Phi, psi and omega in degrees: 000133182250140180229133180270128183240137177291106185289342177280323180280318182245099177213152178058225186301326184295323178292316180296326183275004177259104188304325182288341182247340186296136173241004181052227184277017173267357173299134179285168177300319179297319179293322179297324178289314184294328186246017174058052182254348179300136182092332177275344182233152174296158188292334182292137175257115185262165171265161175300324180298318177295320180296320178298317179298318179295317180296320179295322178295318179295320178298319183296339181276351177285142188252350178230158179297323180295320177298321179295318178299314180298317180299313182294320177297319179295321178296318178299322181283353181253314185209098187290324179297316178296317178304313183284332174294320176296317178299317184299324182278343188222039190298321182295320181284323190268335182303318178297336178280327180278324180232217186295140007266347192288335179299333177299314177295323178299323177291317180298329183244026185302314182295323181293321184261006182299129182235313189216138180297142173214131180080197182239136172254108183259102188260149185301320180300341180255025186299335180276001181241031188303314181297321179295323180296316179291328177295341179296342177290350177073214184271011181303136179277083186279124179236343177224127175239134165249126184235141175223160169248007173071012187279330184223073184278114183048230175257019189260353179082206187288115177245009176055222181296338176300342177297347179303336177301332181289306176302321178298313181294316180300314182292330173300324180283330172306319182278310185295321185262330186250346181079020175283130183301132184296334179286354174272352192255147179214115174277139180224137171243130173269108183268098179251025182093185180210146174260013177270101186296329178299323178290316181299326180277349184283120181295341180270352185299129186262359182271183179285120184276085183201148175297156184300138172285136184229179172064214184298325180296319180294313181297320179297323179295314179293322175302315181297322178296311181297319178299320179293322177298317180297324178288317186282315184225076188297339183253015184287154168267119184250117181252121175273139188217129171058042168273159177302152190300321180291326179284326184301307182289322180300313181290327177300311180291330184288324190247349191298336178262001181266329180202177180281100184213160172204166175248118187291327181291326180275305189267317180294315178299315180300318184294315181290324178295316180296319178299320180286323177299321179302319176293318181294319179298320177299319178294327185287337180085003178242138180294159181302324183295345179258001182279149172239135194234127169256126177247116182262110187117093186265037177271198184297321181291310181299317180290325176297319177299312182300315183296320180289323177294324177297315179300322180293317178299319180294318176302327181274005171109359181280144176299135183304318180294319178295322179299317180295325180294343181276001181246135183234107183270132181244127171245193184295341179267351182116207181300133183280122177250157181290347180275354180294144177277154172063029173288139172285154182306321181291336176279319181300327181294343182245004182285146177271157173257167179300326180298325183298329185246021183302324182292340180286337188240010181055038176087351179283158179297125184286147170263208177275136178256125177288174176301313181299314180296323178295316179297318181296325183268318184283336181053060183290153172258344179228135172230131185234131180245126175222054188259332189077009181246113182293145174081008180297324176277088183283168177301320181296319179295312183292322178292324177296320177294315182293342180292335182240349180249120181295317178235078182298132178262114189239116182239088171277101196260351185294142176224160007291185186305325182295345182255006184295139185293338177197154176273133182307321181296325177291316181300317178296321179294317183288342181247012181056037176079008184272345185290147172251118196242138168227139181235165179274331179249163182287136173232147175291153176305149183247132176264127179213130178058033179082002178245151177251122184254115172290142181255117183289125174274100182281074189251142182301343180296345174284344187247301194294328177297319178292320176302311180297318179300315180297318180297314181291318183295327187249005179054047179285127189276342182218159176254123184249162176298324181296328178294321177290323177297319178296321178297318179299313181293323179295320178298314179298321180293333180286342182276117180266358179078175182266172180274342184257206184254021175249145185290136172239114191262339184224153173296155178294149179302332178300339180260015190297328178296317179293323177297315180299321178298314180298320180292318179301317179294317179297320178296319178298318178297317180296319179296320178294319180296329179273356181081014179286335174225167180296147178296138175207158182282169185299322181295323179292320177298313181298321180295319179294320178297313182297323181291337183273351186285130176265137178245143181280078177228153179281138170273159170273126184266136170236145184280136177281000000 
């Protein structure tokens, strides 16, 4: 493949210092002459394969996960093609270093390990210069943006500007897992201050040292940002990431009809969980319409999961009201009731009434039901945790569930690993190996009773890269609920299961490119069925998806 490069704009050091164009010592002699690189590089001309081998060797010498994370980030900031070639060959090993769980530590220590700018920092004091800030991206053809305000990073809370590690990591997966060209991607952090006093007191903190802007001023700032994005890149895919739960759902409803956008914590999490649940339900031997679900964590992610599972149950023939009664949302006060004050609308839609639990109290007025009491009375077959609080799934809770569920489906999804609601080895021990487990962060396989159980990482990276690829390949103008449902079903269809008698819920990460392709095609079909794009046959959709995939290989450069 040949690429024409402006030799006046990119020559000598400037070409080498541009990560998207740099080939390091893989520049040919002809390219070195055309772009004035002789003397700046050693005389040997290497192949990409040799460079990948050297990078892998250097990576292997790092002794901590944080060092590995820093090394990979530095490589990405130096030579993006080499970075993604290394990722492509070692995706299972490297993804946890680039994203969960290690990205959480990277966010916590973002200011300390900060080396080189990447993306845009849109700070509140510069709110009147929004268009100028976006213009700082230059002539880049931006087609995918991941934006955060750093308030709710994973299960770690407010990380301020350090939250930028999330958009950088997410967009890396768009490319590594979905084949979206890296020059189409732009990470953005909205710096509206932080309520994390440790950050404000940290002499290395690189963000705006101010308490968080809230209320109408905060909403107006985000409105101004979205309006500026629509002016600058009207066809961009805008992904909201790690906003506080009340803001996440509010902004989703506020902007979803204005541009092509989604919230990954609400919709992406729900989609991957539903896709994995479909596999788990198949393993359990009971149809989805017969499952009863406890969701621990009644925030935007938990409610998003419940709503998508309800839609799936209704699609499978269950009455909508009956489907809602099968979900039990737990917050810090216990089972969510409609009589609670200050419920957000998305929570109220899933709240129970006293009539629903009348049998639990022999007709008496119900009080608050704890998680354990809810499990004992509701007899769930599925329990999902999105709390960010480790150990919430206690032995007593899991044993109570296992007492009535033959194959309990247990999904402790909070990440990073330190925030997981239960350890997989404990869950298997407490259920005598009967549990079907999915987690949010990667865990090593667990041996129990002479069997080795792989632990499915129910991570959004199985969904959003394929979704993004489909949207970009087919120029889909909006993101719909049906597209996420199609992604969930496609993910479940990609899982071929294991060869033995232990449940395997997800395809291996090594197959993530093929999974993303299948999801992109399914998303395209759903968009066509809804009239969001022109009708076309399956082969045409697949051809457009395949044509849009970027591969980490060097182009041959010729001077313009």
